[in-house]
N, C-alpha and C positions, 0 to 999 in steps of 0.2 A: 827876962832871960830868954824867952822864946824868940823875941825879935833879934837879940844879939846872936843867938845860935844860927838863925836864918841868915843874918848878915855875915857871920864868920864863914858859913858854908858857901855863900855866894862869892866871898873874897877868895877862899881856897880854890873854888872852881875856876875863877878868873885867872889865878896864878898858875894853875895846872894847864889851862888852855894856852897861856902865854909861853910856858915852858915847852909844851909839845909843838906849838906853832914855830918857836925859834928853832927847834931841832929840824923841822921839815922845811922851813923857809930858806935855810941855808942852801938847800939843793934846788929850790925853785927859782926861775927867773923873776925879775922885778925888784921893786924897792924892798929892802930888808930893814930899813932904819926906823920903821914906824910900827913897833909891836903892839901899841895901844889901839891901832885902828882895827876895831872888830869888824867893821863893815867890809874891809878889804878881804876878798876871798880869792885865793890863787886860781880857782876854777873859772873866775871871770875872765882871766887872760887866755883861756883855752879857745882856740878857733872853733867856730861853729862847723860841725861836720855834716850838717844837712846840705845836700847838693842844691844848687840853684836851678831855676826853671830850664835854661837851655841844656844843662847837663842831664836833668831828668828826662827831657825830650830825647836827647841822644841815646840815653840808656834804654828808653822804651823802644826806640827805632831799632837799636841793635838786638833787643830781645825779639822783636817781630821778625827780623831777618833770620835769626837763629831758629826760631820756631818754624818758619817757612822751609828752611833748609832741612830741618829734621823731618818735616812731613814729606819732603820730596825724596829723602834718602831711601826709604824702602822701595819706592817706585823705581829709582835708578838701579837699585840692587836687583830688583825683579827683571828689569830691562837687560842688565848685564848678564844675568843668569840665562835668560832666554836666548840672548845673542851668543853666549858661550856654547849652548847646546847646538846652535846652527853651525858654529865654527868647527865643532868636533867632526861634523860630517865632511869637512874639507881637509881632514888630516891625511897625510901621506906617509909612506914608509921610505925612509932614506937610509939605505945600507943597514937594514934590520933595526932602525930606530924610528919609533913613531914620532912624527914631527908635524907641527903647525908653524909654517914659516910664511907669514902673510903680510901684505900691504893692505891696511884697512881704509886707506884713502884719507878723507878729511875728518880726522878725529884727533883730539888732544891727548897729552900724556896721562891725564887723570882718568880719562875713559879707558885708555889702554890698560892702565894699572888695575882698574876695577874689573875689566875682562879677564886679566891674568889671574886675579883672585878667584873669580867665578869659575875659571877653567881648572883650578886646583882639584876640585872634587869631580870634575867631569873627564879629565884627560890625563893619561899617564904617558909622559914622553918629554920631548923638548918643544917648548913653545917660544916662538920669536915673532913679535908683532911690531909693525911699524905704522906710523900715521903722521900726518902733517896738518898744521893750521897756521895761518898768517906767517908764512915763511919760516916756521920752526918745525923741525923733524923730531919726532919722539920715537924712541926704541925701548921696548921692554922684553925681557926674556926670563923664562923660568925653566928649571930642569927638575923633573920628578926625582925623588930620592933613589929610585932604582937605576937612574942613568947618571947620577952625579960623579960616579967613579970614571965615566968615559968623557963627559962633557961638563964644563963649568959655565954657568950663565954669565959670570963676570968676564970671562975670557972671550966668549962669543960676542958680547956687546963691545968689548975693547977692540975686537978685530973689525966689526962692522961700522962703528961710529965714525972713524976717520974718513970713510968713503962718502959720508953725507956731510963732511966738513965739521965734525964735532968730536966729542969724546964721551966716555961713559965707563961704567964698571959696577961692581957690586959683589955680592956673595956668590958662592958656587951654585946655590939653588935659585937665586933671584937677582936680577940686575936691571939697571936703567941707563939710558944714554940719550943723546940728542945731537942735533946738528942744524945746519941752515940750508942745505941743498936737497930739496925734495926730488929733484930730477934724478938723483943717484940712489934712490931707495931700492930700485930693482937690482942695482949692482951690489948694494949692501946685503940684500937677501940672498943673492947668488953666492956671495962670500960665505954666508952662514951655511947654506946648503953644501958648499964644497967642504967646509970644516966638519960637517956631519957625515961626510963620506959620499956625497952624490957625484 
């Protein structure tokens, strides 16, 4: 009797497994006409998610670059902060508005943007910075909250950018623009000064 009980339990287990497998195999891809094949496991059809060697190498290289960039970030921020302090000394008063309207020469838009961020805590007024690299002119502008009712950064950039052969715009407190003609940066800055009331 013990042998028959073990055999019956085994048969019941097999039938239960087949019933459950049939229910789930309907939803899985692959052959469904072989319910007796116990060796066939749907997980065998799943692609191996382990990345191959070239992909692992590319991921490692990307991680190295990211870590290097993250290490350099504080140094760049410190550099921008120090340069922002030097720029504050060049501020001028244009019709009762403190202003920094400067051509910083050979610098790109990202550097100008980081300077603008650093100047937020250092300078209260209108900041308009221009720079150029590889035939591209970058313009950035910020207006402190106390002056937003008089001047909007987006409008200042919209007025200056066409003079350097480009366009731009943004929010009342911060805006960006660009162009292609670095020889006209002085003219664009003159336009900004005139709009500020010079």
